[in-house]
C-alpha angles and dihedrals in degrees: 000000000000116000124240093263093058092044091052091052092052090049091051090049094052096037116116111268090019129127090279091059091044092052090049093053092045091050092052088058099038101044098056090045091051091049090054094049091049092051091051090050092051091051099046099038095080090052092055096044119110097216127090119286121209116222143158117242120211117236090241090057091049092052091054095050118113090239114027097197135008123181132182092212132014139180128198122190129194148136135243127231091280094052092254111145129236130191121201118196131183136182090220135014130188126186108191097195140012088232094053113080092194116101119196111226136194132197090010134177132176127203110203126183114228129184092260099041143298124318134191136217118200128187139154097230141003148138125254119207104206094195095052096029089227125145116213110197120211105200130351126356134185126206115195121183129199092252091058096260109146133186121189118188140124146239099024138140119234123198105214091194096046097034088225127138127199134169124238093218142333111356141188133185149120134286129182089265095050145285127318147187127196143151090251143004132200127179143180104219093196096056096027089233109156125190123195118192135184124023093359118191119184126183108196116206120213116262089016123153125272 
């Protein structure tokens, strides 16, 4: 049985106004405050983390973004007026606005089906108008047909539906027969008919094509 001294200590601990009551009152204040601090830490911790955070972006927010869509690779498919398919590929694609149908492309190539076989267009950079299905090349472009016909020029617009090519100003380049400069070029890629207009200079190489 506990002696009188131990009983007296317990009575003092449990007595009203003693240390036991003081600890109970302190816990009632401390514990709710601690829960609030812990909840705040759990809420704010993801915002201060250095890692990636997954989130869902509303359509309105996407439309207001400086660049609406950026892709590291893109493929566009379609058909011309005769039902012949074309495939346009790009190493990068950027659409600046949902209201703008023009997509800026980099490292692009296009495979187009012609009556006498497949052909390819290659360029470093360009803009594709999805409504008109027109490719506007910024810089050099090469057109290579299945029969070996090749046209190298720059800064032209190519109608992927019409298979027509036209420059937007003075142009220079190379044909199977030699090099050329002119104020303007237009070409039917299907028939290989090339028309040079305005201050035309043509340097024909020996044993060139017809």
